[in-house]
PDB file of N, CA, C and O in Angstrom, chain B, residues numbered from 101:
ATOM      1  N   MET B 101      91.946 102.761  93.254  1.00  0.00           N
ATOM      2  CA  MET B 101      93.133 102.360  93.886  1.00  0.00           C
ATOM      3  C   MET B 101      94.374 102.868  92.845  1.00  0.00           C
ATOM      4  O   MET B 101      94.243 102.565  91.659  1.00  0.00           O
ATOM      5  N   ARG B 102      95.406 103.526  93.203  1.00  0.00           N
ATOM      6  CA  ARG B 102      96.691 103.597  92.471  1.00  0.00           C
ATOM      7  C   ARG B 102      97.779 102.800  92.758  1.00  0.00           C
ATOM      8  O   ARG B 102      98.365 102.856  93.839  1.00  0.00           O
ATOM      9  N   VAL B 103      98.106 102.012  91.795  1.00  0.00           N
ATOM     10  CA  VAL B 103      99.095 100.987  92.082  1.00  0.00           C
ATOM     11  C   VAL B 103     100.297 101.144  91.219  1.00  0.00           C
ATOM     12  O   VAL B 103     100.187 101.242  89.996  1.00  0.00           O
ATOM     13  N   LEU B 104     101.413 101.170  91.819  1.00  0.00           N
ATOM     14  CA  LEU B 104     102.745 101.270  91.224  1.00  0.00           C
ATOM     15  C   LEU B 104     103.347  99.953  91.256  1.00  0.00           C
ATOM     16  O   LEU B 104     103.411  99.303  92.300  1.00  0.00           O
ATOM     17  N   ILE B 105     103.831  99.501  90.039  1.00  0.00           N
ATOM     18  CA  ILE B 105     104.623  98.276  89.900  1.00  0.00           C
ATOM     19  C   ILE B 105     105.977  98.646  89.459  1.00  0.00           C
ATOM     20  O   ILE B 105     106.116  99.224  88.381  1.00  0.00           O
ATOM     21  N   LEU B 106     106.954  98.372  90.180  1.00  0.00           N
ATOM     22  CA  LEU B 106     108.492  98.397  89.912  1.00  0.00           C
ATOM     23  C   LEU B 106     108.893  97.179  89.125  1.00  0.00           C
ATOM     24  O   LEU B 106     109.017  96.072  89.649  1.00  0.00           O
ATOM     25  N   GLY B 107     109.094  97.422  87.839  1.00  0.00           N
ATOM     26  CA  GLY B 107     109.260  96.217  87.005  1.00  0.00           C
ATOM     27  C   GLY B 107     107.838  96.103  86.162  1.00  0.00           C
ATOM     28  O   GLY B 107     107.370  96.983  85.440  1.00  0.00           O
ATOM     29  N   GLY B 108     107.347  94.979  86.396  1.00  0.00           N
ATOM     30  CA  GLY B 108     106.037  94.724  85.630  1.00  0.00           C
ATOM     31  C   GLY B 108     105.943  94.208  84.343  1.00  0.00           C
ATOM     32  O   GLY B 108     104.840  93.891  83.897  1.00  0.00           O
ATOM     33  N   THR B 109     107.048  94.071  83.632  1.00  0.00           N
ATOM     34  CA  THR B 109     106.824  93.713  82.101  1.00  0.00           C
ATOM     35  C   THR B 109     107.097  92.139  81.955  1.00  0.00           C
ATOM     36  O   THR B 109     106.598  91.560  80.989  1.00  0.00           O
ATOM     37  N   VAL B 110     107.778  91.513  82.766  1.00  0.00           N
ATOM     38  CA  VAL B 110     107.939  90.049  82.712  1.00  0.00           C
ATOM     39  C   VAL B 110     107.731  89.371  84.004  1.00  0.00           C
ATOM     40  O   VAL B 110     107.622  90.012  85.049  1.00  0.00           O
ATOM     41  N   PHE B 111     107.670  88.009  83.948  1.00  0.00           N
ATOM     42  CA  PHE B 111     107.555  87.096  85.108  1.00  0.00           C
ATOM     43  C   PHE B 111     106.403  87.271  85.840  1.00  0.00           C
ATOM     44  O   PHE B 111     105.294  87.128  85.325  1.00  0.00           O
ATOM     45  N   LEU B 112     106.600  87.634  87.251  1.00  0.00           N
ATOM     46  CA  LEU B 112     105.582  88.055  88.086  1.00  0.00           C
ATOM     47  C   LEU B 112     104.700  89.261  87.736  1.00  0.00           C
ATOM     48  O   LEU B 112     103.470  89.271  87.786  1.00  0.00           O
ATOM     49  N   GLY B 113     105.475  90.246  87.384  1.00  0.00           N
ATOM     50  CA  GLY B 113     104.983  91.618  87.114  1.00  0.00           C
ATOM     51  C   GLY B 113     103.802  91.473  86.128  1.00  0.00           C
ATOM     52  O   GLY B 113     102.790  92.136  86.358  1.00  0.00           O
ATOM     53  N   ARG B 114     103.839  90.735  85.146  1.00  0.00           N
ATOM     54  CA  ARG B 114     102.671  90.643  84.221  1.00  0.00           C
ATOM     55  C   ARG B 114     101.490  90.167  84.801  1.00  0.00           C
ATOM     56  O   ARG B 114     100.401  90.587  84.407  1.00  0.00           O
ATOM     57  N   HIS B 115     101.587  89.317  85.715  1.00  0.00           N
ATOM     58  CA  HIS B 115     100.467  88.848  86.401  1.00  0.00           C
ATOM     59  C   HIS B 115      99.870  89.814  87.451  1.00  0.00           C
ATOM     60  O   HIS B 115      98.652  89.917  87.595  1.00  0.00           O
ATOM     61  N   LEU B 116     100.755  90.512  88.174  1.00  0.00           N
ATOM     62  CA  LEU B 116     100.352  91.650  89.033  1.00  0.00           C
ATOM     63  C   LEU B 116      99.566  92.715  88.088  1.00  0.00           C
ATOM     64  O   LEU B 116      98.455  93.121  88.429  1.00  0.00           O
ATOM     65  N   VAL B 117     100.071  93.068  87.113  1.00  0.00           N
ATOM     66  CA  VAL B 117      99.374  93.982  86.293  1.00  0.00           C
ATOM     67  C   VAL B 117      97.908  93.435  85.893  1.00  0.00           C
ATOM     68  O   VAL B 117      96.919  94.146  86.070  1.00  0.00           O
ATOM     69  N   ASP B 118      97.823  92.221  85.380  1.00  0.00           N
ATOM     70  CA  ASP B 118      96.487  91.787  85.196  1.00  0.00           C
ATOM     71  C   ASP B 118      95.588  91.558  86.344  1.00  0.00           C
ATOM     72  O   ASP B 118      94.369  91.550  86.173  1.00  0.00           O
ATOM     73  N   ALA B 119      96.096  91.380  87.452  1.00  0.00           N
ATOM     74  CA  ALA B 119      95.246  91.135  88.805  1.00  0.00           C
ATOM     75  C   ALA B 119      94.796  92.587  89.113  1.00  0.00           C
ATOM     76  O   ALA B 119      93.614  92.826  89.358  1.00  0.00           O
ATOM     77  N   ALA B 120      95.691  93.500  89.099  1.00  0.00           N
ATOM     78  CA  ALA B 120      95.292  95.034  89.433  1.00  0.00           C
ATOM     79  C   ALA B 120      94.206  95.598  88.484  1.00  0.00           C
ATOM     80  O   ALA B 120      93.180  96.136  88.900  1.00  0.00           O
ATOM     81  N   LEU B 121      94.503  95.439  87.218  1.00  0.00           N
ATOM     82  CA  LEU B 121      93.441  95.863  86.210  1.00  0.00           C
ATOM     83  C   LEU B 121      92.145  95.160  86.519  1.00  0.00           C
ATOM     84  O   LEU B 121      91.111  95.818  86.634  1.00  0.00           O
ATOM     85  N   ALA B 122      92.155  93.882  86.654  1.00  0.00           N
ATOM     86  CA  ALA B 122      90.855  93.167  86.898  1.00  0.00           C
ATOM     87  C   ALA B 122      90.136  93.717  88.106  1.00  0.00           C
ATOM     88  O   ALA B 122      88.913  93.580  88.156  1.00  0.00           O
ATOM     89  N   ARG B 123      90.748  94.299  89.039  1.00  0.00           N
ATOM     90  CA  ARG B 123      90.124  94.907  90.312  1.00  0.00           C
ATOM     91  C   ARG B 123      89.970  96.318  90.135  1.00  0.00           C
ATOM     92  O   ARG B 123      89.679  96.998  91.119  1.00  0.00           O
ATOM     93  N   GLY B 124      90.133  96.875  88.960  1.00  0.00           N
ATOM     94  CA  GLY B 124      89.752  98.269  88.648  1.00  0.00           C
ATOM     95  C   GLY B 124      90.777  99.353  89.069  1.00  0.00           C
ATOM     96  O   GLY B 124      90.468 100.545  89.069  1.00  0.00           O
ATOM     97  N   ALA B 125      92.081  98.881  89.449  1.00  0.00           N
ATOM     98  CA  ALA B 125      93.117  99.835  89.792  1.00  0.00           C
ATOM     99  C   ALA B 125      93.565 100.583  88.651  1.00  0.00           C
ATOM    100  O   ALA B 125      93.468 100.131  87.511  1.00  0.00           O
ATOM    101  N   VAL B 126      94.033 101.667  88.904  1.00  0.00           N
ATOM    102  CA  VAL B 126      94.975 102.526  87.989  1.00  0.00           C
ATOM    103  C   VAL B 126      96.325 102.114  88.170  1.00  0.00           C
ATOM    104  O   VAL B 126      96.863 102.232  89.271  1.00  0.00           O
ATOM    105  N   VAL B 127      96.985 101.589  87.076  1.00  0.00           N
ATOM    106  CA  VAL B 127      98.184 100.969  87.256  1.00  0.00           C
ATOM    107  C   VAL B 127      99.392 101.741  86.617  1.00  0.00           C
ATOM    108  O   VAL B 127      99.276 102.198  85.480  1.00  0.00           O
ATOM    109  N   THR B 128     100.472 101.880  87.287  1.00  0.00           N
ATOM    110  CA  THR B 128     101.611 102.628  86.689  1.00  0.00           C
ATOM    111  C   THR B 128     102.689 101.627  86.852  1.00  0.00           C
ATOM    112  O   THR B 128     102.832 100.985  87.893  1.00  0.00           O
ATOM    113  N   LEU B 129     103.572 101.480  85.636  1.00  0.00           N
ATOM    114  CA  LEU B 129     104.710 100.695  85.703  1.00  0.00           C
ATOM    115  C   LEU B 129     105.816 101.615  85.511  1.00  0.00           C
ATOM    116  O   LEU B 129     105.810 102.527  84.684  1.00  0.00           O
ATOM    117  N   PHE B 130     106.947 101.290  86.460  1.00  0.00           N
ATOM    118  CA  PHE B 130     108.151 101.957  86.354  1.00  0.00           C
ATOM    119  C   PHE B 130     109.163 100.931  85.917  1.00  0.00           C
ATOM    120  O   PHE B 130     109.472  99.998  86.659  1.00  0.00           O
ATOM    121  N   HIS B 131     109.683 101.097  84.713  1.00  0.00           N
ATOM    122  CA  HIS B 131     110.616  99.948  84.248  1.00  0.00           C
ATOM    123  C   HIS B 131     111.648 100.704  83.199  1.00  0.00           C
ATOM    124  O   HIS B 131     111.501 101.855  82.788  1.00  0.00           O
ATOM    125  N   ARG B 132     112.619  99.892  82.892  1.00  0.00           N
ATOM    126  CA  ARG B 132     113.615 100.529  81.873  1.00  0.00           C
ATOM    127  C   ARG B 132     113.327 100.545  80.476  1.00  0.00           C
ATOM    128  O   ARG B 132     114.008 101.202  79.688  1.00  0.00           O
ATOM    129  N   GLY B 133     112.280  99.803  80.108  1.00  0.00           N
ATOM    130  CA  GLY B 133     111.858  99.587  78.618  1.00  0.00           C
ATOM    131  C   GLY B 133     112.561  98.589  77.924  1.00  0.00           C
ATOM    132  O   GLY B 133     112.607  98.567  76.694  1.00  0.00           O
ATOM    133  N   HIS B 134     113.133  97.729  78.675  1.00  0.00           N
ATOM    134  CA  HIS B 134     114.007  96.617  77.952  1.00  0.00           C
ATOM    135  C   HIS B 134     113.056  95.480  77.486  1.00  0.00           C
ATOM    136  O   HIS B 134     113.355  94.683  76.597  1.00  0.00           O
ATOM    137  N   ASN B 135     111.968  95.480  78.121  1.00  0.00           N
ATOM    138  CA  ASN B 135     110.759  94.475  77.748  1.00  0.00           C
ATOM    139  C   ASN B 135     109.308  95.227  77.420  1.00  0.00           C
ATOM    140  O   ASN B 135     108.958  96.129  78.181  1.00  0.00           O
ATOM    141  N   ALA B 136     108.676  94.954  76.580  1.00  0.00           N
ATOM    142  CA  ALA B 136     107.475  95.590  76.253  1.00  0.00           C
ATOM    143  C   ALA B 136     106.378  95.216  77.262  1.00  0.00           C
ATOM    144  O   ALA B 136     106.314  94.085  77.745  1.00  0.00           O
ATOM    145  N   CYS B 137     105.608  96.096  77.532  1.00  0.00           N
ATOM    146  CA  CYS B 137     104.374  96.014  78.410  1.00  0.00           C
ATOM    147  C   CYS B 137     103.406  95.256  77.667  1.00  0.00           C
ATOM    148  O   CYS B 137     103.212  95.613  76.505  1.00  0.00           O
ATOM    149  N   HIS B 138     102.710  94.196  78.154  1.00  0.00           N
ATOM    150  CA  HIS B 138     101.834  93.424  77.383  1.00  0.00           C
ATOM    151  C   HIS B 138     100.364  94.109  77.531  1.00  0.00           C
ATOM    152  O   HIS B 138      99.403  93.527  77.028  1.00  0.00           O
ATOM    153  N   ARG B 139     100.208  95.182  78.129  1.00  0.00           N
ATOM    154  CA  ARG B 139      98.922  95.860  78.193  1.00  0.00           C
ATOM    155  C   ARG B 139      99.114  97.166  78.110  1.00  0.00           C
ATOM    156  O   ARG B 139      98.619  97.869  78.991  1.00  0.00           O
ATOM    157  N   PRO B 140      99.820  97.732  77.110  1.00  0.00           N
ATOM    158  CA  PRO B 140     100.254  99.123  76.909  1.00  0.00           C
ATOM    159  C   PRO B 140      99.164 100.204  76.932  1.00  0.00           C
ATOM    160  O   PRO B 140      99.408 101.290  77.458  1.00  0.00           O
ATOM    161  N   ASP B 141      98.008  99.950  76.396  1.00  0.00           N
ATOM    162  CA  ASP B 141      96.904 100.716  76.376  1.00  0.00           C
ATOM    163  C   ASP B 141      96.087 100.913  77.617  1.00  0.00           C
ATOM    164  O   ASP B 141      95.140 101.698  77.669  1.00  0.00           O
ATOM    165  N   GLU B 142      96.517 100.120  78.675  1.00  0.00           N
ATOM    166  CA  GLU B 142      95.624 100.099  79.903  1.00  0.00           C
ATOM    167  C   GLU B 142      96.449 100.574  81.150  1.00  0.00           C
ATOM    168  O   GLU B 142      95.898 100.757  82.236  1.00  0.00           O
ATOM    169  N   VAL B 143      97.803 100.768  80.949  1.00  0.00           N
ATOM    170  CA  VAL B 143      98.616 101.192  82.054  1.00  0.00           C
ATOM    171  C   VAL B 143      99.491 102.377  81.623  1.00  0.00           C
ATOM    172  O   VAL B 143      99.813 102.522  80.443  1.00  0.00           O
ATOM    173  N   GLU B 144      99.895 103.270  82.647  1.00  0.00           N
ATOM    174  CA  GLU B 144     100.765 104.227  82.411  1.00  0.00           C
ATOM    175  C   GLU B 144     102.208 103.769  82.623  1.00  0.00           C
ATOM    176  O   GLU B 144     102.509 103.182  83.662  1.00  0.00           O
ATOM    177  N   GLN B 145     103.099 104.016  81.681  1.00  0.00           N
ATOM    178  CA  GLN B 145     104.399 103.596  81.845  1.00  0.00           C
ATOM    179  C   GLN B 145     105.338 104.747  82.069  1.00  0.00           C
ATOM    180  O   GLN B 145     105.268 105.761  81.375  1.00  0.00           O
ATOM    181  N   VAL B 146     106.242 104.591  83.063  1.00  0.00           N
ATOM    182  CA  VAL B 146     107.260 105.682  83.270  1.00  0.00           C
ATOM    183  C   VAL B 146     108.573 104.891  83.122  1.00  0.00           C
ATOM    184  O   VAL B 146     108.897 104.006  83.914  1.00  0.00           O
ATOM    185  N   LEU B 147     109.353 105.288  81.996  1.00  0.00           N
ATOM    186  CA  LEU B 147     110.631 104.691  81.832  1.00  0.00           C
ATOM    187  C   LEU B 147     111.686 105.238  82.580  1.00  0.00           C
ATOM    188  O   LEU B 147     111.840 106.459  82.617  1.00  0.00           O
ATOM    189  N   GLY B 148     112.420 104.475  83.173  1.00  0.00           N
ATOM    190  CA  GLY B 148     113.608 104.906  84.070  1.00  0.00           C
ATOM    191  C   GLY B 148     114.295 103.802  84.639  1.00  0.00           C
ATOM    192  O   GLY B 148     113.761 102.693  84.624  1.00  0.00           O
ATOM    193  N   ASP B 149     115.421 103.976  85.140  1.00  0.00           N
ATOM    194  CA  ASP B 149     116.346 102.916  85.920  1.00  0.00           C
ATOM    195  C   ASP B 149     116.087 103.348  87.369  1.00  0.00           C
ATOM    196  O   ASP B 149     116.188 104.542  87.650  1.00  0.00           O
ATOM    197  N   ARG B 150     115.747 102.409  88.341  1.00  0.00           N
ATOM    198  CA  ARG B 150     115.667 102.576  89.711  1.00  0.00           C
ATOM    199  C   ARG B 150     116.903 103.025  90.411  1.00  0.00           C
ATOM    200  O   ARG B 150     116.809 103.579  91.506  1.00  0.00           O
ATOM    201  N   ARG B 151     118.092 102.812  89.825  1.00  0.00           N
ATOM    202  CA  ARG B 151     119.366 103.315  90.335  1.00  0.00           C
ATOM    203  C   ARG B 151     119.665 104.835  90.192  1.00  0.00           C
ATOM    204  O   ARG B 151     120.405 105.459  90.952  1.00  0.00           O
ATOM    205  N   THR B 152     118.983 105.369  89.096  1.00  0.00           N
ATOM    206  CA  THR B 152     119.364 106.826  88.743  1.00  0.00           C
ATOM    207  C   THR B 152     118.031 107.694  88.564  1.00  0.00           C
ATOM    208  O   THR B 152     118.083 108.924  88.570  1.00  0.00           O
ATOM    209  N   ASP B 153     116.939 107.051  88.420  1.00  0.00           N
ATOM    210  CA  ASP B 153     115.789 107.839  87.982  1.00  0.00           C
ATOM    211  C   ASP B 153     114.563 107.819  88.954  1.00  0.00           C
ATOM    212  O   ASP B 153     113.446 107.987  88.465  1.00  0.00           O
ATOM    213  N   LEU B 154     114.697 107.631  90.243  1.00  0.00           N
ATOM    214  CA  LEU B 154     113.654 107.603  91.056  1.00  0.00           C
ATOM    215  C   LEU B 154     112.887 108.913  91.277  1.00  0.00           C
ATOM    216  O   LEU B 154     111.773 109.005  91.791  1.00  0.00           O
ATOM    217  N   ALA B 155     113.681 109.953  90.793  1.00  0.00           N
ATOM    218  CA  ALA B 155     113.137 111.420  90.970  1.00  0.00           C
ATOM    219  C   ALA B 155     111.788 111.433  90.082  1.00  0.00           C
ATOM    220  O   ALA B 155     110.868 112.212  90.330  1.00  0.00           O
ATOM    221  N   LEU B 156     111.760 110.621  89.162  1.00  0.00           N
ATOM    222  CA  LEU B 156     110.517 110.699  88.183  1.00  0.00           C
ATOM    223  C   LEU B 156     109.260 110.196  89.102  1.00  0.00           C
ATOM    224  O   LEU B 156     108.119 110.358  88.670  1.00  0.00           O
ATOM    225  N   LEU B 157     109.441 109.699  90.134  1.00  0.00           N
ATOM    226  CA  LEU B 157     108.298 109.124  91.075  1.00  0.00           C
ATOM    227  C   LEU B 157     108.093 110.023  92.187  1.00  0.00           C
ATOM    228  O   LEU B 157     106.987 110.045  92.728  1.00  0.00           O
ATOM    229  N   THR B 158     108.998 110.740  92.578  1.00  0.00           N
ATOM    230  CA  THR B 158     108.941 111.485  93.972  1.00  0.00           C
ATOM    231  C   THR B 158     107.803 112.496  94.275  1.00  0.00           C
ATOM    232  O   THR B 158     107.432 112.811  95.405  1.00  0.00           O
ATOM    233  N   GLU B 159     107.307 112.954  93.113  1.00  0.00           N
ATOM    234  CA  GLU B 159     106.253 114.020  93.199  1.00  0.00           C
ATOM    235  C   GLU B 159     104.932 113.413  93.133  1.00  0.00           C
ATOM    236  O   GLU B 159     103.940 114.142  93.113  1.00  0.00           O
ATOM    237  N   ARG B 160     104.821 112.056  93.094  1.00  0.00           N
ATOM    238  CA  ARG B 160     103.568 111.369  92.975  1.00  0.00           C
ATOM    239  C   ARG B 160     103.180 110.545  94.238  1.00  0.00           C
ATOM    240  O   ARG B 160     103.961 110.378  95.175  1.00  0.00           O
ATOM    241  N   GLU B 161     101.976 110.066  94.199  1.00  0.00           N
ATOM    242  CA  GLU B 161     101.511 109.325  95.413  1.00  0.00           C
ATOM    243  C   GLU B 161     100.738 108.153  94.829  1.00  0.00           C
ATOM    244  O   GLU B 161     100.037 108.237  93.821  1.00  0.00           O
ATOM    245  N   PHE B 162     100.943 106.966  95.609  1.00  0.00           N
ATOM    246  CA  PHE B 162     100.287 105.662  95.109  1.00  0.00           C
ATOM    247  C   PHE B 162      99.683 105.114  96.515  1.00  0.00           C
ATOM    248  O   PHE B 162     100.174 105.268  97.633  1.00  0.00           O
ATOM    249  N   ASP B 163      98.560 104.475  96.185  1.00  0.00           N
ATOM    250  CA  ASP B 163      98.065 103.686  97.426  1.00  0.00           C
ATOM    251  C   ASP B 163      98.902 102.410  97.772  1.00  0.00           C
ATOM    252  O   ASP B 163      99.151 102.041  98.920  1.00  0.00           O
ATOM    253  N   VAL B 164      99.305 101.781  96.611  1.00  0.00           N
ATOM    254  CA  VAL B 164     100.172 100.557  96.897  1.00  0.00           C
ATOM    255  C   VAL B 164     101.363 100.541  95.828  1.00  0.00           C
ATOM    256  O   VAL B 164     101.195 100.847  94.647  1.00  0.00           O
ATOM    257  N   VAL B 165     102.592 100.147  96.382  1.00  0.00           N
ATOM    258  CA  VAL B 165     103.562  99.871  95.423  1.00  0.00           C
ATOM    259  C   VAL B 165     104.036  98.411  95.652  1.00  0.00           C
ATOM    260  O   VAL B 165     104.223  97.889  96.751  1.00  0.00           O
ATOM    261  N   VAL B 166     104.209  97.806  94.364  1.00  0.00           N
ATOM    262  CA  VAL B 166     104.758  96.339  94.518  1.00  0.00           C
ATOM    263  C   VAL B 166     106.048  96.283  93.725  1.00  0.00           C
ATOM    264  O   VAL B 166     106.092  96.535  92.520  1.00  0.00           O
ATOM    265  N   ASP B 167     107.091  95.943  94.454  1.00  0.00           N
ATOM    266  CA  ASP B 167     108.382  96.011  93.948  1.00  0.00           C
ATOM    267  C   ASP B 167     108.865  94.561  93.533  1.00  0.00           C
ATOM    268  O   ASP B 167     109.091  93.704  94.387  1.00  0.00           O
ATOM    269  N   THR B 168     108.994  94.358  92.325  1.00  0.00           N
ATOM    270  CA  THR B 168     109.242  93.068  91.758  1.00  0.00           C
ATOM    271  C   THR B 168     110.815  93.041  91.281  1.00  0.00           C
ATOM    272  O   THR B 168     111.321  92.007  90.847  1.00  0.00           O
ATOM    273  N   SER B 169     111.455  94.131  91.388  1.00  0.00           N
ATOM    274  CA  SER B 169     112.653  94.093  90.501  1.00  0.00           C
ATOM    275  C   SER B 169     113.958  94.456  91.326  1.00  0.00           C
ATOM    276  O   SER B 169     115.001  94.754  90.745  1.00  0.00           O
ATOM    277  N   GLY B 170     113.846  94.414  92.801  1.00  0.00           N
ATOM    278  CA  GLY B 170     114.876  94.999  93.508  1.00  0.00           C
ATOM    279  C   GLY B 170     115.953  93.780  93.582  1.00  0.00           C
ATOM    280  O   GLY B 170     115.555  92.633  93.784  1.00  0.00           O
ATOM    281  N   TYR B 171     117.202  94.049  93.425  1.00  0.00           N
ATOM    282  CA  TYR B 171     118.271  93.047  93.652  1.00  0.00           C
ATOM    283  C   TYR B 171     119.205  93.231  94.774  1.00  0.00           C
ATOM    284  O   TYR B 171     119.770  92.309  95.362  1.00  0.00           O
ATOM    285  N   LEU B 172     119.325  94.450  95.023  1.00  0.00           N
ATOM    286  CA  LEU B 172     120.218  94.857  96.137  1.00  0.00           C
ATOM    287  C   LEU B 172     119.521  95.539  97.343  1.00  0.00           C
ATOM    288  O   LEU B 172     118.648  96.343  97.018  1.00  0.00           O
ATOM    289  N   PRO B 173     119.724  95.384  98.604  1.00  0.00           N
ATOM    290  CA  PRO B 173     119.043  95.969  99.721  1.00  0.00           C
ATOM    291  C   PRO B 173     119.098  97.499  99.546  1.00  0.00           C
ATOM    292  O   PRO B 173     118.133  98.164  99.921  1.00  0.00           O
ATOM    293  N   ALA B 174     120.032  98.013  99.069  1.00  0.00           N
ATOM    294  CA  ALA B 174     120.170  99.526  98.763  1.00  0.00           C
ATOM    295  C   ALA B 174     119.126  99.993  97.887  1.00  0.00           C
ATOM    296  O   ALA B 174     118.476 101.001  98.164  1.00  0.00           O
ATOM    297  N   GLU B 175     118.920  99.278  96.785  1.00  0.00           N
ATOM    298  CA  GLU B 175     118.035  99.685  95.721  1.00  0.00           C
ATOM    299  C   GLU B 175     116.553  99.689  96.318  1.00  0.00           C
ATOM    300  O   GLU B 175     115.789 100.622  96.069  1.00  0.00           O
ATOM    301  N   VAL B 176     116.176  98.599  97.123  1.00  0.00           N
ATOM    302  CA  VAL B 176     114.840  98.580  97.732  1.00  0.00           C
ATOM    303  C   VAL B 176     114.709  99.661  98.691  1.00  0.00           C
ATOM    304  O   VAL B 176     113.758 100.439  98.620  1.00  0.00           O
ATOM    305  N   ARG B 177     115.724  99.771  99.702  1.00  0.00           N
ATOM    306  CA  ARG B 177     115.584 101.022 100.489  1.00  0.00           C
ATOM    307  C   ARG B 177     115.373 102.287  99.761  1.00  0.00           C
ATOM    308  O   ARG B 177     114.379 102.962 100.027  1.00  0.00           O
ATOM    309  N   ASP B 178     116.223 102.670  98.862  1.00  0.00           N
ATOM    310  CA  ASP B 178     116.001 103.831  98.022  1.00  0.00           C
ATOM    311  C   ASP B 178     114.701 104.037  97.444  1.00  0.00           C
ATOM    312  O   ASP B 178     114.144 105.134  97.403  1.00  0.00           O
ATOM    313  N   SER B 179     114.201 102.902  96.972  1.00  0.00           N
ATOM    314  CA  SER B 179     112.678 103.022  96.236  1.00  0.00           C
ATOM    315  C   SER B 179     111.728 103.185  97.302  1.00  0.00           C
ATOM    316  O   SER B 179     110.884 104.070  97.162  1.00  0.00           O
ATOM    317  N   ALA B 180     111.721 102.437  98.412  1.00  0.00           N
ATOM    318  CA  ALA B 180     110.745 102.557  99.442  1.00  0.00           C
ATOM    319  C   ALA B 180     110.852 103.972 100.167  1.00  0.00           C
ATOM    320  O   ALA B 180     109.856 104.427 100.730  1.00  0.00           O
ATOM    321  N   THR B 181     112.005 104.637 100.156  1.00  0.00           N
ATOM    322  CA  THR B 181     112.209 105.912 100.695  1.00  0.00           C
ATOM    323  C   THR B 181     111.696 106.968  99.606  1.00  0.00           C
ATOM    324  O   THR B 181     111.079 107.945 100.030  1.00  0.00           O
ATOM    325  N   ALA B 182     111.880 106.854  98.436  1.00  0.00           N
ATOM    326  CA  ALA B 182     111.677 107.840  97.352  1.00  0.00           C
ATOM    327  C   ALA B 182     110.085 107.841  97.031  1.00  0.00           C
ATOM    328  O   ALA B 182     109.561 108.891  96.660  1.00  0.00           O
ATOM    329  N   VAL B 183     109.463 106.876  97.151  1.00  0.00           N
ATOM    330  CA  VAL B 183     108.136 106.731  96.468  1.00  0.00           C
ATOM    331  C   VAL B 183     107.052 106.811  97.712  1.00  0.00           C
ATOM    332  O   VAL B 183     107.122 106.029  98.660  1.00  0.00           O
ATOM    333  N   ARG B 184     106.095 107.783  97.614  1.00  0.00           N
ATOM    334  CA  ARG B 184     105.168 107.956  98.616  1.00  0.00           C
ATOM    335  C   ARG B 184     103.935 106.910  98.277  1.00  0.00           C
ATOM    336  O   ARG B 184     103.317 106.950  97.213  1.00  0.00           O
ATOM    337  N   ALA B 185     103.695 106.063  99.232  1.00  0.00           N
ATOM    338  CA  ALA B 185     102.725 105.116  99.067  1.00  0.00           C
ATOM    339  C   ALA B 185     102.136 104.739 100.492  1.00  0.00           C
ATOM    340  O   ALA B 185     102.827 104.827 101.507  1.00  0.00           O
ATOM    341  N   GLY B 186     100.830 104.317 100.503  1.00  0.00           N
ATOM    342  CA  GLY B 186     100.232 103.749 101.780  1.00  0.00           C
ATOM    343  C   GLY B 186     100.800 102.501 102.143  1.00  0.00           C
ATOM    344  O   GLY B 186     100.917 102.177 103.325  1.00  0.00           O
ATOM    345  N   HIS B 187     101.189 101.723 101.123  1.00  0.00           N
ATOM    346  CA  HIS B 187     101.624 100.472 101.424  1.00  0.00           C
ATOM    347  C   HIS B 187     102.752  99.982 100.398  1.00  0.00           C
ATOM    348  O   HIS B 187     102.542 100.152  99.197  1.00  0.00           O
ATOM    349  N   TYR B 188     103.894  99.404 100.810  1.00  0.00           N
ATOM    350  CA  TYR B 188     105.005  99.006  99.928  1.00  0.00           C
ATOM    351  C   TYR B 188     105.255  97.558 100.216  1.00  0.00           C
ATOM    352  O   TYR B 188     105.486  97.153 101.356  1.00  0.00           O
ATOM    353  N   THR B 189     105.202  96.756  99.121  1.00  0.00           N
ATOM    354  CA  THR B 189     105.502  95.323  99.212  1.00  0.00           C
ATOM    355  C   THR B 189     106.712  94.977  98.225  1.00  0.00           C
ATOM    356  O   THR B 189     106.635  95.235  97.024  1.00  0.00           O
ATOM    357  N   PHE B 190     107.785  94.403  98.777  1.00  0.00           N
ATOM    358  CA  PHE B 190     108.712  93.979  98.064  1.00  0.00           C
ATOM    359  C   PHE B 190     108.753  92.350  97.993  1.00  0.00           C
ATOM    360  O   PHE B 190     108.670  91.626  98.984  1.00  0.00           O
ATOM    361  N   VAL B 191     108.897  91.893  96.627  1.00  0.00           N
ATOM    362  CA  VAL B 191     108.679  90.466  96.346  1.00  0.00           C
ATOM    363  C   VAL B 191     110.076  90.100  95.839  1.00  0.00           C
ATOM    364  O   VAL B 191     110.676  90.644  94.911  1.00  0.00           O
ATOM    365  N   SER B 192     110.522  89.014  96.658  1.00  0.00           N
ATOM    366  CA  SER B 192     111.894  88.497  96.183  1.00  0.00           C
ATOM    367  C   SER B 192     111.624  87.120  95.708  1.00  0.00           C
ATOM    368  O   SER B 192     110.904  86.319  96.304  1.00  0.00           O
ATOM    369  N   SER B 193     112.257  86.895  94.583  1.00  0.00           N
ATOM    370  CA  SER B 193     112.212  85.494  94.027  1.00  0.00           C
ATOM    371  C   SER B 193     113.536  84.864  93.831  1.00  0.00           C
ATOM    372  O   SER B 193     113.684  83.861  93.134  1.00  0.00           O
ATOM    373  N   GLY B 194     114.478  85.452  94.443  1.00  0.00           N
ATOM    374  CA  GLY B 194     116.047  85.101  94.367  1.00  0.00           C
ATOM    375  C   GLY B 194     116.232  83.605  94.986  1.00  0.00           C
ATOM    376  O   GLY B 194     117.010  82.768  94.527  1.00  0.00           O
ATOM    377  N   SER B 195     115.524  83.449  95.918  1.00  0.00           N
ATOM    378  CA  SER B 195     115.671  82.203  96.636  1.00  0.00           C
ATOM    379  C   SER B 195     114.644  81.197  96.568  1.00  0.00           C
ATOM    380  O   SER B 195     114.664  80.157  97.227  1.00  0.00           O
ATOM    381  N   ALA B 196     113.646  81.569  95.667  1.00  0.00           N
ATOM    382  CA  ALA B 196     112.397  80.715  95.498  1.00  0.00           C
ATOM    383  C   ALA B 196     112.610  79.483  94.491  1.00  0.00           C
ATOM    384  O   ALA B 196     111.682  78.707  94.259  1.00  0.00           O
TER     385      ALA B 196
END
């Protein structure tokens, strides 16, 4: 299974990386590079900003996308539209 995590370097994302790898998934992180990935040898990292660099992902396909870093509805909409995936999950912790 090919899993893309938008964000993935802090908070919830780190645990999602661990869980996906434990299940044998091939994990790709799309993040800005502000925080280091805690398992850099086990995941692919695509550096970019979701507001300007989604084109880095448009030619790829994933089974699952987990979006942990959307702050504005337009950002989530644009990401969900740009990335080809069988399933897209947005996790919001703003009100948790």
